[in-house]
DSSP file (Angstrom, degrees, kcal/mol; ACC not computed):
  #  RESIDUE AA STRUCTURE BP1 BP2  ACC     N-H-->O    O-->H-N    N-H-->O    O-->H-N    TCO  KAPPA ALPHA  PHI   PSI    X-CA   Y-CA   Z-CA
    1    1 A X              0   0    0      0, 0.0     2,-0.3     0, 0.0     0, 0.0   0.000 360.0 360.0 360.0 148.2   37.1   81.2  211.8
    2    2 A X        -     0   0    0      1,-0.0     2,-0.4     0, 0.0     0, 0.0  -0.661 360.0-131.0 -92.0 137.3   39.5   78.1  211.7
    3    3 A X        -     0   0    0     -2,-0.3     2,-0.5     2,-0.0    -1,-0.0  -0.702  15.7-139.7 -88.2 137.5   40.7   76.6  214.8
    4    4 A X        -     0   0    0     -2,-0.4     2,-0.8     4,-0.0     3,-0.0  -0.885  10.0-136.2-100.7 123.2   44.5   75.9  215.3
    5    5 A X     >  -     0   0    0     -2,-0.5     4,-1.6     1,-0.2     3,-0.2  -0.688   8.5-155.3 -78.4 109.5   45.6   72.9  217.0
    6    6 A X  H  > S+     0   0    0     -2,-0.8     4,-1.9     1,-0.3    -1,-0.2   0.769  93.2  56.6 -62.1 -25.6   48.3   73.8  219.4
    7    7 A X  H  > S+     0   0    0      2,-0.2     4,-2.3     1,-0.2    -1,-0.3   0.957 109.1  47.9 -64.6 -51.9   49.8   70.3  219.3
    8    8 A X  H  > S+     0   0    0      1,-0.2     4,-2.1     2,-0.2    -2,-0.2   0.880 111.8  50.1 -57.7 -37.8   50.2   70.6  215.5
    9    9 A X  H  X S+     0   0    0     -4,-1.6     4,-2.2     2,-0.2    -1,-0.2   0.906 110.3  47.8 -71.2 -45.4   51.7   73.9  215.8
   10   10 A X  H  X S+     0   0    0     -4,-1.9     4,-2.2     1,-0.2    -1,-0.2   0.842 111.3  52.2 -59.4 -39.9   54.2   72.8  218.5
   11   11 A X  H  X S+     0   0    0     -4,-2.3     4,-2.3     2,-0.2    -2,-0.2   0.906 108.8  49.7 -72.4 -41.0   55.2   69.8  216.3
   12   12 A X  H  X S+     0   0    0     -4,-2.1     4,-2.8    -5,-0.2    -2,-0.2   0.909 111.1  51.8 -68.5 -38.0   55.8   72.0  213.2
   13   13 A X  H  X S+     0   0    0     -4,-2.2     4,-2.7     2,-0.2    -2,-0.2   0.941 110.3  46.1 -53.5 -50.5   58.0   74.3  215.3
   14   14 A X  H  X S+     0   0    0     -4,-2.2     4,-2.2     2,-0.2    -1,-0.2   0.908 111.5  51.1 -64.8 -43.0   60.0   71.5  216.5
   15   15 A X  H  X S+     0   0    0     -4,-2.3     4,-2.5     2,-0.2     3,-0.3   0.958 110.8  50.9 -60.3 -53.6   60.4   70.0  213.0
   16   16 A X  H  X S+     0   0    0     -4,-2.8     4,-3.0     1,-0.2    -2,-0.2   0.893 108.9  49.7 -50.6 -48.8   61.5   73.4  211.8
   17   17 A X  H  X S+     0   0    0     -4,-2.7     4,-2.1     2,-0.2    -1,-0.2   0.842 110.8  50.2 -55.4 -39.6   64.1   73.7  214.6
   18   18 A X  H  X S+     0   0    0     -4,-2.2     4,-2.3    -3,-0.3    -2,-0.2   0.943 111.6  47.4 -63.3 -47.9   65.4   70.3  213.8
   19   19 A X  H  X S+     0   0    0     -4,-2.5     4,-2.6     1,-0.2     5,-0.2   0.940 113.6  49.5 -57.8 -49.7   65.7   71.2  210.1
   20   20 A X  H  X S+     0   0    0     -4,-3.0     4,-1.7    -5,-0.3    -1,-0.2   0.866 110.2  48.8 -61.8 -35.8   67.4   74.4  211.1
   21   21 A X  H  X S+     0   0    0     -4,-2.1     4,-2.5     2,-0.2    -1,-0.2   0.861 110.0  52.6 -73.7 -34.5   69.8   72.8  213.4
   22   22 A X  H  X S+     0   0    0     -4,-2.3     4,-3.0     2,-0.2     5,-0.2   0.929 108.9  49.0 -65.3 -45.2   70.7   70.2  210.8
   23   23 A X  H  X S+     0   0    0     -4,-2.6     4,-2.1     2,-0.2    -1,-0.2   0.850 110.6  51.1 -60.5 -38.0   71.4   73.0  208.2
   24   24 A X  H  X S+     0   0    0     -4,-1.7     4,-2.6    -5,-0.2    -1,-0.2   0.931 111.5  48.6 -65.0 -45.0   73.6   74.8  210.8
   25   25 A X  H  X S+     0   0    0     -4,-2.5     4,-3.0     1,-0.2    -2,-0.2   0.940 112.4  47.7 -57.6 -47.6   75.5   71.5  211.4
   26   26 A X  H  X S+     0   0    0     -4,-3.0     4,-2.1     1,-0.2    -1,-0.2   0.920 113.3  47.1 -60.6 -45.7   75.9   71.0  207.7
   27   27 A X  H  X S+     0   0    0     -4,-2.1     4,-2.0    -5,-0.2    -1,-0.2   0.882 111.6  51.6 -64.4 -37.7   77.1   74.5  207.2
   28   28 A X  H  X S+     0   0    0     -4,-2.6     4,-1.8     2,-0.2    -2,-0.2   0.912 109.9  49.7 -64.4 -46.2   79.5   74.2  210.2
   29   29 A X  H  X S+     0   0    0     -4,-3.0     4,-1.8     1,-0.2    -2,-0.2   0.841 110.2  51.1 -64.4 -33.8   81.0   70.9  208.8
   30   30 A X  H  X S+     0   0    0     -4,-2.1     4,-2.4     1,-0.2    -1,-0.2   0.893 110.1  47.4 -70.0 -40.0   81.5   72.6  205.4
   31   31 A X  H  X S+     0   0    0     -4,-2.0     4,-2.0     1,-0.2    -2,-0.2   0.813 112.2  50.9 -72.1 -27.7   83.3   75.6  206.9
   32   32 A X  H  X S+     0   0    0     -4,-1.8     4,-1.7     2,-0.2    -1,-0.2   0.895 113.0  46.1 -72.9 -39.8   85.5   73.2  209.0
   33   33 A X  H  X S+     0   0    0     -4,-1.8     4,-0.5     1,-0.2    -2,-0.2   0.893 114.5  47.2 -70.5 -36.3   86.4   71.2  205.8
   34   34 A X  H >< S+     0   0    0     -4,-2.4     3,-0.8     1,-0.2    -1,-0.2   0.916 113.1  48.4 -72.0 -41.3   87.1   74.3  203.8
   35   35 A X  H 3< S+     0   0    0     -4,-2.0    -1,-0.2     1,-0.2    -2,-0.2   0.759 108.6  54.2 -67.3 -26.2   89.3   75.8  206.6
   36   36 A X  H 3< S+     0   0    0     -4,-1.7    -1,-0.2    -5,-0.1    -2,-0.2   0.537  84.4 106.6 -88.2  -5.6   91.3   72.7  207.0
   37   37 A X  S << S-     0   0    0     -3,-0.8    -3,-0.0    -4,-0.5    -4,-0.0  -0.428  87.6 -90.1 -67.2 145.3   92.1   72.6  203.5
   38   38 A X        -     0   0    0     -2,-0.1     2,-0.1     1,-0.1    -1,-0.1  -0.327  45.3-129.0 -62.9 139.0   95.8   73.5  202.6
   39   39 A X        -     0   0    0      1,-0.1     2,-0.4    -3,-0.1    -1,-0.1  -0.430  27.9 -91.9 -83.4 160.8   96.2   77.2  202.0
   40   40 A X        -     0   0    0     -2,-0.1     2,-0.7     1,-0.1    -1,-0.1  -0.598  41.7-146.5 -76.9 128.2   97.9   78.7  199.0
   41   41 A X     >  -     0   0    0     -2,-0.4     4,-2.1     1,-0.2     5,-0.1  -0.843  13.3-169.4-106.2 105.8  101.5   79.1  200.1
   42   42 A X  H  > S+     0   0    0     -2,-0.7     4,-2.2     1,-0.2    -1,-0.2   0.880  88.3  53.8 -60.0 -41.2  103.1   82.3  198.4
   43   43 A X  H  > S+     0   0    0      2,-0.2     4,-1.5     1,-0.2    -1,-0.2   0.870 107.6  48.6 -68.5 -35.8  106.5   81.4  199.5
   44   44 A X  H  > S+     0   0    0      1,-0.2     4,-2.6     2,-0.2     3,-0.5   0.958 112.8  50.1 -58.7 -49.2  106.3   77.9  197.9
   45   45 A X  H  X S+     0   0    0     -4,-2.1     4,-1.3     1,-0.2     5,-0.3   0.815 106.3  56.0 -62.5 -35.7  105.0   79.6  194.7
   46   46 A X  H  < S+     0   0    0     -4,-2.2     4,-0.4     1,-0.2    -1,-0.2   0.829 118.7  31.8 -69.9 -31.0  107.9   82.1  194.7
   47   47 A X  H  X S+     0   0    0     -4,-1.5     4,-1.3    -3,-0.5    -2,-0.2   0.718 110.9  63.1 -95.9 -20.9  110.5   79.5  194.7
   48   48 A X  H  X S+     0   0    0     -4,-2.6     4,-2.7    -5,-0.2    -3,-0.2   0.935 102.8  44.1 -75.0 -43.5  108.8   76.7  192.8
   49   49 A X  H  X S+     0   0    0     -4,-1.3     4,-2.9     1,-0.2     5,-0.3   0.929 112.5  49.4 -78.7 -35.9  108.4   78.3  189.4
   50   50 A X  H  > S+     0   0    0     -4,-0.4     4,-2.5    -5,-0.3    -1,-0.2   0.932 116.2  45.2 -55.9 -44.7  111.9   79.9  189.0
   51   51 A X  H  X S+     0   0    0     -4,-1.3     4,-2.4     2,-0.2    -2,-0.2   0.913 113.9  48.9 -69.5 -39.1  113.4   76.6  190.0
   52   52 A X  H  X S+     0   0    0     -4,-2.7     4,-2.1     2,-0.2    -2,-0.2   0.894 111.2  49.5 -65.1 -38.7  111.1   74.6  187.7
   53   53 A X  H  X S+     0   0    0     -4,-2.9     4,-3.1     2,-0.2     5,-0.3   0.948 111.1  48.6 -63.3 -50.4  111.9   76.9  184.8
   54   54 A X  H  X S+     0   0    0     -4,-2.5     4,-2.4    -5,-0.3     5,-0.2   0.927 110.3  52.8 -51.9 -47.8  115.6   76.6  185.4
   55   55 A X  H  X S+     0   0    0     -4,-2.4     4,-1.4     2,-0.2    -1,-0.2   0.914 110.8  47.0 -49.1 -52.0  115.2   72.8  185.6
   56   56 A X  H  < S+     0   0    0     -4,-2.1     3,-0.3     1,-0.2    -2,-0.2   0.942 115.3  43.6 -65.5 -46.2  113.4   72.7  182.2
   57   57 A X  H  < S+     0   0    0     -4,-3.1    11,-0.4     1,-0.2    -1,-0.2   0.866 115.9  47.3 -74.6 -25.8  115.8   75.0  180.4
   58   58 A X  H  < S+     0   0    0     -4,-2.4     2,-0.5    -5,-0.3    -1,-0.2   0.664  84.5 107.2 -83.3 -15.9  118.9   73.3  181.8
   59   59 A X    ><  -     0   0    0     -4,-1.4     3,-2.1    -3,-0.3     4,-0.3  -0.518  65.0-148.3 -65.4 116.9  117.6   69.8  181.1
   60   60 A X  G >  S+     0   0    0     -2,-0.5     3,-1.3     1,-0.3     4,-0.2   0.814  94.3  66.7 -49.7 -39.3  119.7   68.5  178.0
   61   61 A X  G 3  S+     0   0    0      1,-0.2    -1,-0.3     2,-0.1     3,-0.3   0.612  99.6  51.4 -67.9 -13.8  116.7   66.4  176.9
   62   62 A X  G X> S+     0   0    0     -3,-2.1     4,-2.6    -6,-0.2     3,-2.4   0.423  75.4 103.5-105.0   4.4  114.7   69.7  176.1
   63   63 A X  T <4  +     0   0    0     -3,-1.3    -1,-0.2    -4,-0.3    -2,-0.1   0.709  66.5  70.0 -55.0 -20.3  117.2   71.4  174.0
   64   64 A X  T 34 S+     0   0    0     -3,-0.3    -1,-0.3    -4,-0.2     3,-0.1   0.688 120.8  13.5 -71.0 -16.2  115.5   70.7  170.9
   65   65 A X  T <4 S+     0   0    0     -3,-2.4    13,-1.7     1,-0.4    14,-1.2   0.587 132.7  29.2-134.6 -15.4  112.6   73.1  171.8
   66   66 A X  E  < S+A   77   0A   0     -4,-2.6    -1,-0.4    11,-0.3     2,-0.3  -0.968  70.2 145.8-146.6 131.1  113.8   75.2  174.8
   67   67 A X  E     -A   76   0A   0      9,-1.8     9,-2.5    -2,-0.3     2,-0.2  -0.979  46.8 -89.3-159.1 161.1  117.4   76.2  175.6
   68   68 A X  E     -A   75   0A   0    -11,-0.4     7,-0.3    -2,-0.3     2,-0.1  -0.550  40.1-127.5 -73.5 143.5  119.8   78.9  177.0
   69   69 A X    >   -     0   0    0      5,-2.7     3,-1.4    -2,-0.2     5,-0.2  -0.413  33.6 -98.9 -81.6 167.7  121.1   81.4  174.5
   70   70 A X  T 3  S+     0   0    0      1,-0.2    -1,-0.1    -2,-0.1    -2,-0.1   0.809 120.7  66.4 -63.7 -30.4  125.0   81.9  174.4
   71   71 A X  T 3  S-     0   0    0      1,-0.1    -1,-0.2     3,-0.0    -3,-0.0   0.815  99.5-137.2 -63.6 -25.6  124.7   85.1  176.8
   72   72 A X  S <  S+     0   0    0     -3,-1.4    -1,-0.1     2,-0.3    -2,-0.1   0.480  86.3  78.7  82.7  -3.8  123.4   82.8  179.6
   73   73 A X  S    S+     0   0    0      1,-0.1    50,-0.5    49,-0.0     2,-0.4   0.409  87.3  54.0-119.4   1.1  120.7   85.2  180.7
   74   74 A X        -     0   0    0     -5,-0.2    -5,-2.7    48,-0.1     2,-0.4  -0.961  61.4-157.3-128.7 152.0  118.1   84.5  178.1
   75   75 A X  E     -AB  68 121A   0     46,-2.0    46,-3.1    -2,-0.4     2,-0.4  -0.972   5.8-148.0-128.6 150.5  116.3   81.5  176.8
   76   76 A X  E     -A   67   0A   0     -9,-2.5    -9,-1.8    -2,-0.4     2,-0.9  -0.919   9.5-149.0-115.1 133.8  114.5   80.7  173.7
   77   77 A X  E     +A   66   0A   0     42,-0.4   -11,-0.3    -2,-0.4     3,-0.2  -0.907  23.5 180.0-100.0 105.1  111.5   78.4  173.1
   78   78 A X        +     0   0    0    -13,-1.7     2,-0.5    -2,-0.9    -1,-0.2   0.805  69.8  28.2 -81.0 -33.1  112.4   77.3  169.6
   79   79 A X     >  -     0   0    0    -14,-1.2     4,-1.9     1,-0.1    -1,-0.3  -0.895  62.4-176.2-135.1 105.3  109.4   75.0  168.9
   80   80 A X  H  > S+     0   0    0     -2,-0.5     4,-2.4    -3,-0.2     5,-0.2   0.876  82.8  56.0 -69.5 -37.0  106.3   76.0  170.8
   81   81 A X  H  > S+     0   0    0      1,-0.2     4,-2.8     2,-0.2     5,-0.2   0.949 113.0  39.5 -58.6 -52.6  104.3   73.0  169.5
   82   82 A X  H  >>S+     0   0    0      1,-0.2     4,-3.1     2,-0.2     5,-1.0   0.853 115.1  52.3 -63.8 -34.5  106.8   70.4  170.8
   83   83 A X  I  <>S+     0   0    0     -4,-1.9     5,-2.9     3,-0.2     4,-0.3   0.884 115.1  42.4 -72.3 -32.5  107.4   72.3  174.0
   84   84 A X  I  <>S+     0   0    0     -4,-2.4     5,-0.6     3,-0.2    -2,-0.2   0.951 121.3  41.8 -75.9 -50.7  103.6   72.5  174.7
   85   85 A X  I  <5S+     0   0    0     -4,-2.8    -2,-0.2    -5,-0.2    -3,-0.2   0.878 133.2  10.9 -67.0 -44.8  103.0   68.8  173.6
   86   86 A X  I  <5S+     0   0    0     -4,-3.1     4,-0.4    -5,-0.2    -3,-0.2   0.844 127.3  39.9-111.0 -35.1  106.1   67.0  175.3
   87   87 A X  I >><S+     0   0    0     -5,-1.0     4,-2.0    -4,-0.3     3,-2.0   0.972 112.0  50.7 -88.8 -65.2  108.0   69.2  177.7
   88   88 A X  I 3><S+     0   0    0     -5,-2.9     4,-3.0     1,-0.3     5,-0.3   0.840 109.3  50.5 -49.6 -44.7  105.2   71.1  179.5
   89   89 A X  H 34<S+     0   0    0     -5,-0.6     4,-0.5     1,-0.2    -1,-0.3   0.798 112.0  51.2 -58.5 -26.5  103.1   67.9  180.4
   90   90 A X  H <4 S+     0   0    0     -3,-2.0    -2,-0.2    -4,-0.4    -1,-0.2   0.881 128.2  16.4 -83.2 -40.9  106.4   66.4  181.8
   91   91 A X  H  < S+     0   0    0     -4,-2.0    -2,-0.2     2,-0.1    -3,-0.2   0.765 134.7  33.9-104.0 -28.5  107.4   69.3  184.1
   92   92 A X  S  < S-     0   0    0     -4,-3.0     3,-0.5    -5,-0.4     2,-0.2   0.231  93.2-127.3-117.2  10.7  104.2   71.4  184.5
   93   93 A X  S    S-     0   0    0     -4,-0.5    -1,-0.3    -5,-0.3    -2,-0.1  -0.516  71.2 -21.9  73.3-141.6  101.3   69.1  184.4
   94   94 A X  S    S+     0   0    0     -2,-0.2    -1,-0.2    -4,-0.1    -5,-0.1   0.045  92.5 141.9 -97.0  29.6   98.4   69.7  182.0
   95   95 A X        -     0   0    0     -3,-0.5     2,-0.3    -7,-0.3    -3,-0.1  -0.304  44.8-129.9 -70.8 148.0   99.2   73.3  181.6
   96   96 A X    >>  -     0   0    0      1,-0.1     4,-1.7    -8,-0.1     3,-1.3  -0.731  26.3-107.1-103.8 160.9   98.9   75.1  178.2
   97   97 A X  H 3> S+     0   0    0     -2,-0.3     4,-2.9     1,-0.3     3,-0.4   0.885 120.0  52.5 -44.6 -54.4  101.4   77.2  176.5
   98   98 A X  H 3> S+     0   0    0      1,-0.3     4,-2.1     2,-0.2    -1,-0.3   0.838 107.0  54.2 -54.4 -31.7   99.5   80.4  177.3
   99   99 A X  H <> S+     0   0    0     -3,-1.3     4,-1.8     2,-0.2    -1,-0.3   0.873 109.7  47.1 -65.7 -43.9   99.3   79.4  180.9
  100  100 A X  H  X S+     0   0    0     -4,-1.7     4,-2.5    -3,-0.4    -2,-0.2   0.959 112.7  47.5 -72.3 -51.8  103.1   79.0  181.0
  101  101 A X  H  X S+     0   0    0     -4,-2.9     4,-2.2     2,-0.2    -2,-0.2   0.891 109.7  56.1 -54.9 -42.7  103.7   82.5  179.2
  102  102 A X  H  X S+     0   0    0     -4,-2.1     4,-2.3    -5,-0.3    -1,-0.2   0.911 108.3  47.5 -56.4 -46.8  101.2   84.0  181.7
  103  103 A X  H  X S+     0   0    0     -4,-1.8     4,-1.5     2,-0.2    -2,-0.2   0.902 107.4  54.7 -61.7 -45.3  103.3   82.8  184.5
  104  104 A X  H  <>S+     0   0    0     -4,-2.5     5,-2.7     2,-0.2     3,-0.3   0.907 110.3  46.4 -54.6 -45.9  106.5   84.1  182.9
  105  105 A X  H ><5S+     0   0    0     -4,-2.2     3,-2.2     1,-0.2    -2,-0.2   0.925 107.8  57.4 -68.8 -41.5  105.0   87.6  182.7
  106  106 A X  H 3<5S+     0   0    0     -4,-2.3    -1,-0.2     1,-0.3    -2,-0.2   0.831 107.2  48.6 -50.3 -37.2  103.8   87.3  186.3
  107  107 A X  T 3<5S-     0   0    0     -4,-1.5    -1,-0.3    -3,-0.3    -2,-0.2   0.084 124.8-106.8 -91.7  14.8  107.5   86.7  187.2
  108  108 A X  T < 5 +     0   0    0     -3,-2.2    16,-0.6     1,-0.2    17,-0.3   0.721  66.2 153.1  58.8  31.3  108.5   89.7  185.2
  109  109 A X  E   < -C  123   0A   0     -5,-2.7     2,-0.3    14,-0.2    14,-0.2  -0.569  25.1-163.1 -73.2 146.9  110.0   87.9  182.3
  110  110 A X  E     -C  122   0A   0     12,-2.6    12,-1.9    -2,-0.2     2,-0.4  -0.920  15.0-121.1-129.4 162.6  109.8   89.9  179.1
  111  111 A X  E     -C  121   0A   0     -2,-0.3     2,-0.5    10,-0.2    10,-0.2  -0.823  26.7-114.0-104.3 145.1  110.2   88.9  175.5
  112  112 A X        -     0   0    0      8,-3.1     7,-2.4    -2,-0.4     8,-0.1  -0.611  26.5-162.2 -74.6 123.4  112.9   90.4  173.3
  113  113 A X        -     0   0    0     -2,-0.5     2,-0.3     5,-0.2    -1,-0.2   0.789  61.8  -4.9 -81.6 -21.5  110.8   92.4  170.6
  114  114 A X  S    S+     0   0    0      3,-0.0     3,-0.4     4,-0.0     2,-0.1  -0.966  90.0  52.6-161.5 171.2  113.6   92.7  167.9
  115  115 A X  S >  S-     0   0    0     -2,-0.3     3,-1.6     1,-0.2    -3,-0.0  -0.422 101.7 -33.0  86.0-160.7  117.1   92.1  166.9
  116  116 A X  T 3  S+     0   0    0      1,-0.3    -1,-0.2    -2,-0.1    -4,-0.0   0.768 138.1  45.5 -67.9 -27.3  119.2   88.9  167.1
  117  117 A X  T >  S+     0   0    0     -3,-0.4     3,-2.4     3,-0.1    -5,-0.3   0.178  78.1 157.1 -98.8  22.8  117.5   87.5  170.1
  118  118 A X  T <   +     0   0    0     -3,-1.6    -5,-0.2     1,-0.3     3,-0.1  -0.118  66.9  19.4 -52.5 130.6  114.1   88.3  169.0
  119  119 A X  T 3  S+     0   0    0     -7,-2.4   -42,-0.4     1,-0.3    -1,-0.3   0.311  94.1 124.2  86.7  -7.7  111.4   86.0  170.8
  120  120 A X    <   -     0   0    0     -3,-2.4    -8,-3.1   -44,-0.1    -1,-0.3  -0.527  55.2-131.7 -82.3 162.1  113.8   85.0  173.7
  121  121 A X  E     +BC  75 111A   0    -46,-3.1   -46,-2.0   -10,-0.2     2,-0.3  -0.783  28.6 166.6-107.7 149.6  112.7   85.6  177.3
  122  122 A X  E     - C   0 110A   0    -12,-1.9   -12,-2.6    -2,-0.3     2,-0.6  -0.981  34.1-127.3-155.7 161.4  114.7   87.3  180.0
  123  123 A X  E     - C   0 109A   0    -50,-0.5   -14,-0.2    -2,-0.3   -15,-0.1  -0.967  12.7-163.5-115.4 111.1  114.2   88.7  183.5
  124  124 A X              0   0    0    -16,-0.6    -1,-0.1    -2,-0.6   -15,-0.1   0.556 360.0 360.0 -73.6 -10.4  115.6   92.2  183.7
  125  125 A X              0   0    0    -17,-0.3    -1,-0.2     0, 0.0   -16,-0.1   0.455 360.0 360.0 -81.9 360.0  115.5   92.1  187.6
């Protein structure tokens, strides 16, 4: 039978405890950093997108690709490529067109399926 050195075992336990305490400290710091990060603000989101959308549509410099229709309650994106390449980066960061339309849908905007305003967006609410 092999003899166990009590000094060695005690040193190993102390080493494990130190390593365990270091891990706990690291996890604690990570949790603190995560909890101090700014939280997603629903109220800001609710006001930000509609205001941004109104600003984009109402800006005369964007009329070549997005504009209000004569009824004043609908807007049309007449040139998706130019809108994606020139307008979105200026107002909406690096978002893609599909991301923009997804957000429109999230805000209950619908697309006119047929008729003279086909392709226009409006919010029925």
